Structures are given as C-alpha cells and as structure tokens.
Gaussian input, Z-matrix of N, CA and C with variables (Angstrom, degrees):
# hf/3-21g

backbone

0 1
 N
 C     1     B1
 C     2     B2     1     A1
 N     3     B3     2     A2     1     D1
 C     4     B4     3     A3     2     D2
 C     5     B5     4     A4     3     D3
 N     6     B6     5     A5     4     D4
 C     7     B7     6     A6     5     D5
 C     8     B8     7     A7     6     D6
 N     9     B9     8     A8     7     D7
 C    10    B10     9     A9     8     D8
 C    11    B11    10    A10     9     D9
 N    12    B12    11    A11    10    D10
 C    13    B13    12    A12    11    D11
 C    14    B14    13    A13    12    D12
 N    15    B15    14    A14    13    D13
 C    16    B16    15    A15    14    D14
 C    17    B17    16    A16    15    D15
 N    18    B18    17    A17    16    D16
 C    19    B19    18    A18    17    D17
 C    20    B20    19    A19    18    D18
 N    21    B21    20    A20    19    D19
 C    22    B22    21    A21    20    D20
 C    23    B23    22    A22    21    D21
 N    24    B24    23    A23    22    D22
 C    25    B25    24    A24    23    D23
 C    26    B26    25    A25    24    D24
 N    27    B27    26    A26    25    D25
 C    28    B28    27    A27    26    D26
 C    29    B29    28    A28    27    D27
 N    30    B30    29    A29    28    D28
 C    31    B31    30    A30    29    D29
 C    32    B32    31    A31    30    D30
 N    33    B33    32    A32    31    D31
 C    34    B34    33    A33    32    D32
 C    35    B35    34    A34    33    D33
 N    36    B36    35    A35    34    D34
 C    37    B37    36    A36    35    D35
 C    38    B38    37    A37    36    D36
 N    39    B39    38    A38    37    D37
 C    40    B40    39    A39    38    D38
 C    41    B41    40    A40    39    D39
 N    42    B42    41    A41    40    D40
 C    43    B43    42    A42    41    D41
 C    44    B44    43    A43    42    D42
 N    45    B45    44    A44    43    D43
 C    46    B46    45    A45    44    D44
 C    47    B47    46    A46    45    D45
 N    48    B48    47    A47    46    D46
 C    49    B49    48    A48    47    D47
 C    50    B50    49    A49    48    D48
 N    51    B51    50    A50    49    D49
 C    52    B52    51    A51    50    D50
 C    53    B53    52    A52    51    D51
 N    54    B54    53    A53    52    D52
 C    55    B55    54    A54    53    D53
 C    56    B56    55    A55    54    D54
 N    57    B57    56    A56    55    D55
 C    58    B58    57    A57    56    D56
 C    59    B59    58    A58    57    D57
 N    60    B60    59    A59    58    D58
 C    61    B61    60    A60    59    D59
 C    62    B62    61    A61    60    D60
 N    63    B63    62    A62    61    D61
 C    64    B64    63    A63    62    D62
 C    65    B65    64    A64    63    D63
 N    66    B66    65    A65    64    D64
 C    67    B67    66    A66    65    D65
 C    68    B68    67    A67    66    D66
 N    69    B69    68    A68    67    D67
 C    70    B70    69    A69    68    D68
 C    71    B71    70    A70    69    D69
 N    72    B72    71    A71    70    D70
 C    73    B73    72    A72    71    D71
 C    74    B74    73    A73    72    D72
 N    75    B75    74    A74    73    D73
 C    76    B76    75    A75    74    D74
 C    77    B77    76    A76    75    D75
 N    78    B78    77    A77    76    D76
 C    79    B79    78    A78    77    D77
 C    80    B80    79    A79    78    D78
 N    81    B81    80    A80    79    D79
 C    82    B82    81    A81    80    D80
 C    83    B83    82    A82    81    D81
 N    84    B84    83    A83    82    D82
 C    85    B85    84    A84    83    D83
 C    86    B86    85    A85    84    D84
 N    87    B87    86    A86    85    D85
 C    88    B88    87    A87    86    D86
 C    89    B89    88    A88    87    D87
 N    90    B90    89    A89    88    D88
 C    91    B91    90    A90    89    D89
 C    92    B92    91    A91    90    D90
 N    93    B93    92    A92    91    D91
 C    94    B94    93    A93    92    D92
 C    95    B95    94    A94    93    D93
 N    96    B96    95    A95    94    D94
 C    97    B97    96    A96    95    D95
 C    98    B98    97    A97    96    D96
 N    99    B99    98    A98    97    D97
 C   100   B100    99    A99    98    D98
 C   101   B101   100   A100    99    D99
 N   102   B102   101   A101   100   D100
 C   103   B103   102   A102   101   D101
 C   104   B104   103   A103   102   D102
 N   105   B105   104   A104   103   D103
 C   106   B106   105   A105   104   D104
 C   107   B107   106   A106   105   D105
 N   108   B108   107   A107   106   D106
 C   109   B109   108   A108   107   D107
 C   110   B110   109   A109   108   D108
 N   111   B111   110   A110   109   D109
 C   112   B112   111   A111   110   D110
 C   113   B113   112   A112   111   D111
 N   114   B114   113   A113   112   D112
 C   115   B115   114   A114   113   D113
 C   116   B116   115   A115   114   D114
 N   117   B117   116   A116   115   D115
 C   118   B118   117   A117   116   D116
 C   119   B119   118   A118   117   D117
 N   120   B120   119   A119   118   D118
 C   121   B121   120   A120   119   D119
 C   122   B122   121   A121   120   D120
 N   123   B123   122   A122   121   D121
 C   124   B124   123   A123   122   D122
 C   125   B125   124   A124   123   D123
 N   126   B126   125   A125   124   D124
 C   127   B127   126   A126   125   D125
 C   128   B128   127   A127   126   D126
 N   129   B129   128   A128   127   D127
 C   130   B130   129   A129   128   D128
 C   131   B131   130   A130   129   D129
 N   132   B132   131   A131   130   D130
 C   133   B133   132   A132   131   D131
 C   134   B134   133   A133   132   D132
 N   135   B135   134   A134   133   D133
 C   136   B136   135   A135   134   D134
 C   137   B137   136   A136   135   D135
 N   138   B138   137   A137   136   D136
 C   139   B139   138   A138   137   D137
 C   140   B140   139   A139   138   D138
 N   141   B141   140   A140   139   D139
 C   142   B142   141   A141   140   D140
 C   143   B143   142   A142   141   D141
 N   144   B144   143   A143   142   D142
 C   145   B145   144   A144   143   D143
 C   146   B146   145   A145   144   D144
 N   147   B147   146   A146   145   D145
 C   148   B148   147   A147   146   D146
 C   149   B149   148   A148   147   D147
 N   150   B150   149   A149   148   D148
 C   151   B151   150   A150   149   D149
 C   152   B152   151   A151   150   D150
 N   153   B153   152   A152   151   D151
 C   154   B154   153   A153   152   D152
 C   155   B155   154   A154   153   D153
 N   156   B156   155   A155   154   D154
 C   157   B157   156   A156   155   D155
 C   158   B158   157   A157   156   D156

   B1=1.5413
   B2=1.5283
   B3=1.3476
   B4=1.4591
   B5=1.5302
   B6=1.2339
   B7=1.4781
   B8=1.4584
   B9=1.2760
   B10=1.4423
   B11=1.5249
   B12=1.2888
   B13=1.4441
   B14=1.5172
   B15=1.3633
   B16=1.5037
   B17=1.4785
   B18=1.3208
   B19=1.4177
   B20=1.5812
   B21=1.2924
   B22=1.3722
   B23=1.6201
   B24=1.2626
   B25=1.4690
   B26=1.6065
   B27=1.3452
   B28=1.4861
   B29=1.5913
   B30=1.3103
   B31=1.4095
   B32=1.4255
   B33=1.2414
   B34=1.5899
   B35=1.5328
   B36=1.4422
   B37=1.4307
   B38=1.4844
   B39=1.4016
   B40=1.4532
   B41=1.4788
   B42=1.2837
   B43=1.3847
   B44=1.5785
   B45=1.3484
   B46=1.4214
   B47=1.5038
   B48=1.3820
   B49=1.3600
   B50=1.5602
   B51=1.2791
   B52=1.4749
   B53=1.5654
   B54=1.2349
   B55=1.4907
   B56=1.5069
   B57=1.3183
   B58=1.4564
   B59=1.5981
   B60=1.2308
   B61=1.4684
   B62=1.5067
   B63=1.3279
   B64=1.5157
   B65=1.4880
   B66=1.2441
   B67=1.5529
   B68=1.4615
   B69=1.4436
   B70=1.4864
   B71=1.5616
   B72=1.2203
   B73=1.4777
   B74=1.5399
   B75=1.1917
   B76=1.4287
   B77=1.5696
   B78=1.2870
   B79=1.4601
   B80=1.5995
   B81=1.3816
   B82=1.4200
   B83=1.6860
   B84=1.2578
   B85=1.4451
   B86=1.5622
   B87=1.3774
   B88=1.4404
   B89=1.6556
   B90=1.2842
   B91=1.5127
   B92=1.5140
   B93=1.4064
   B94=1.4788
   B95=1.4048
   B96=1.3451
   B97=1.5485
   B98=1.4968
   B99=1.2242
   B100=1.5756
   B101=1.4644
   B102=1.4307
   B103=1.3826
   B104=1.5241
   B105=1.3416
   B106=1.4895
   B107=1.5034
   B108=1.3073
   B109=1.5004
   B110=1.5094
   B111=1.2957
   B112=1.4156
   B113=1.6151
   B114=1.3765
   B115=1.4708
   B116=1.5756
   B117=1.2599
   B118=1.4523
   B119=1.5856
   B120=1.3892
   B121=1.4029
   B122=1.6153
   B123=1.3545
   B124=1.5198
   B125=1.4551
   B126=1.3211
   B127=1.5305
   B128=1.5607
   B129=1.4174
   B130=1.4690
   B131=1.4885
   B132=1.3097
   B133=1.5012
   B134=1.4670
   B135=1.2654
   B136=1.5642
   B137=1.4074
   B138=1.3448
   B139=1.2873
   B140=1.6957
   B141=1.2745
   B142=1.5097
   B143=1.5027
   B144=1.2857
   B145=1.4620
   B146=1.4392
   B147=1.4551
   B148=1.3129
   B149=1.4947
   B150=1.2245
   B151=1.5423
   B152=1.5994
   B153=1.2467
   B154=1.4361
   B155=1.6221
   B156=1.2639
   B157=1.4340
   B158=1.3893
   A1=110.68
   A2=119.57
   A3=116.73
   A4=110.51
   A5=117.58
   A6=127.51
   A7=114.63
   A8=120.45
   A9=124.63
   A10=113.82
   A11=121.47
   A12=123.54
   A13=110.72
   A14=117.43
   A15=124.88
   A16=104.69
   A17=113.76
   A18=122.64
   A19=108.28
   A20=121.05
   A21=123.74
   A22=110.60
   A23=118.98
   A24=116.77
   A25=102.08
   A26=109.41
   A27=120.22
   A28=107.06
   A29=116.02
   A30=116.96
   A31=113.12
   A32=118.11
   A33=120.39
   A34=102.52
   A35=107.87
   A36=116.27
   A37=113.59
   A38=117.69
   A39=124.64
   A40=110.97
   A41=121.26
   A42=120.63
   A43=112.68
   A44=115.20
   A45=116.54
   A46=107.94
   A47=117.44
   A48=122.06
   A49=103.90
   A50=117.52
   A51=123.54
   A52=107.88
   A53=114.32
   A54=124.81
   A55=104.72
   A56=116.49
   A57=121.42
   A58=102.73
   A59=122.75
   A60=125.12
   A61=109.53
   A62=118.87
   A63=125.41
   A64=108.67
   A65=115.58
   A66=120.00
   A67=113.71
   A68=114.66
   A69=117.48
   A70=109.69
   A71=119.31
   A72=120.92
   A73=108.36
   A74=122.88
   A75=124.25
   A76=107.15
   A77=117.87
   A78=114.66
   A79=112.78
   A80=113.65
   A81=125.16
   A82=105.23
   A83=111.90
   A84=118.68
   A85=110.54
   A86=111.31
   A87=121.12
   A88=110.09
   A89=110.37
   A90=116.51
   A91=107.12
   A92=119.85
   A93=121.85
   A94=116.96
   A95=112.59
   A96=119.13
   A97=119.86
   A98=115.59
   A99=122.82
   A100=108.63
   A101=118.24
   A102=120.98
   A103=114.65
   A104=115.10
   A105=116.85
   A106=112.34
   A107=121.39
   A108=122.84
   A109=108.50
   A110=121.26
   A111=133.33
   A112=104.92
   A113=111.36
   A114=110.36
   A115=113.34
   A116=115.92
   A117=125.29
   A118=104.27
   A119=115.14
   A120=125.88
   A121=107.59
   A122=108.46
   A123=115.81
   A124=111.40
   A125=113.23
   A126=115.62
   A127=113.49
   A128=111.05
   A129=112.62
   A130=113.12
   A131=120.80
   A132=125.67
   A133=104.18
   A134=120.04
   A135=126.93
   A136=113.93
   A137=120.01
   A138=122.35
   A139=120.27
   A140=103.41
   A141=115.24
   A142=108.05
   A143=118.24
   A144=126.49
   A145=119.75
   A146=115.15
   A147=123.73
   A148=114.00
   A149=115.78
   A150=122.35
   A151=110.55
   A152=115.94
   A153=116.98
   A154=110.64
   A155=117.73
   A156=117.27
   A157=121.73
   D1=-5.45
   D2=-178.03
   D3=-56.71
   D4=139.73
   D5=-175.41
   D6=86.04
   D7=-15.47
   D8=177.91
   D9=-62.56
   D10=134.54
   D11=179.70
   D12=-83.05
   D13=127.60
   D14=167.47
   D15=-144.58
   D16=150.31
   D17=-177.40
   D18=53.67
   D19=39.41
   D20=-175.69
   D21=51.73
   D22=29.19
   D23=178.65
   D24=-136.59
   D25=151.61
   D26=172.85
   D27=-74.13
   D28=144.16
   D29=170.87
   D30=-102.73
   D31=159.64
   D32=-176.73
   D33=-143.73
   D34=150.52
   D35=176.15
   D36=-66.26
   D37=142.80
   D38=175.89
   D39=-146.82
   D40=127.04
   D41=-177.09
   D42=-102.87
   D43=137.81
   D44=178.93
   D45=-121.00
   D46=163.09
   D47=166.73
   D48=-124.92
   D49=128.63
   D50=-172.19
   D51=-131.40
   D52=158.59
   D53=175.25
   D54=-76.65
   D55=161.35
   D56=179.59
   D57=-68.65
   D58=-40.62
   D59=179.24
   D60=-53.19
   D61=-49.03
   D62=179.95
   D63=-60.96
   D64=-49.19
   D65=175.99
   D66=-51.35
   D67=-53.58
   D68=-178.39
   D69=-63.66
   D70=-31.96
   D71=174.13
   D72=-64.93
   D73=-52.28
   D74=-176.78
   D75=-64.68
   D76=-35.07
   D77=-178.70
   D78=-67.96
   D79=-31.40
   D80=-179.83
   D81=-68.31
   D82=-45.25
   D83=-179.88
   D84=-59.99
   D85=-44.01
   D86=178.35
   D87=-51.47
   D88=-49.67
   D89=-177.48
   D90=-64.83
   D91=-46.89
   D92=176.05
   D93=-52.98
   D94=-52.94
   D95=176.98
   D96=-72.86
   D97=-10.29
   D98=-172.00
   D99=58.03
   D100=41.20
   D101=178.49
   D102=-79.15
   D103=159.41
   D104=-178.32
   D105=-78.56
   D106=-32.90
   D107=-178.43
   D108=-153.23
   D109=174.73
   D110=176.85
   D111=-57.23
   D112=-47.23
   D113=-178.03
   D114=-66.89
   D115=-24.52
   D116=-179.95
   D117=-65.85
   D118=-44.06
   D119=-177.08
   D120=-56.84
   D121=-57.30
   D122=179.87
   D123=-55.55
   D124=-47.41
   D125=-178.69
   D126=-55.95
   D127=-48.65
   D128=-179.48
   D129=-63.76
   D130=-35.34
   D131=-173.31
   D132=-71.29
   D133=-45.86
   D134=176.11
   D135=-57.33
   D136=-46.46
   D137=174.79
   D138=-64.47
   D139=-40.57
   D140=173.41
   D141=-55.51
   D142=-56.66
   D143=176.14
   D144=-53.30
   D145=-43.52
   D146=176.98
   D147=-67.61
   D148=-37.67
   D149=179.17
   D150=-69.88
   D151=-28.37
   D152=-178.38
   D153=-81.69
   D154=-6.49
   D155=171.01
   D156=-71.36

C-alpha cells in the first residue's frame, strides 16, 4: 500500500518491532474499531489523538 493516498496524504512503508503483548492489544483494538489492519488501527488512533490537541 506504500504510496497509496488516504486522508489526502501519501502512505509510506514503515517497519516496527513489537512485543507479543503490544500486538495482541492492537489486534483487540482492530476488532473493536472494525479496522482493516493493524496499521489502520495505529492510523486511526494517531489521528484521533492529533485532532484532540
């Protein structure tokens, strides 16, 4: 999906290393939010936090 436009911004590939606990938490959030992927979860949470500032 790198290069795809979403939210009027280009996406870029980014690699993370997470503990199993963090991955399980993100997977639970994915289910709660109905998100398409773990990266979608992170994107939504970051935008929500950013918009609250």
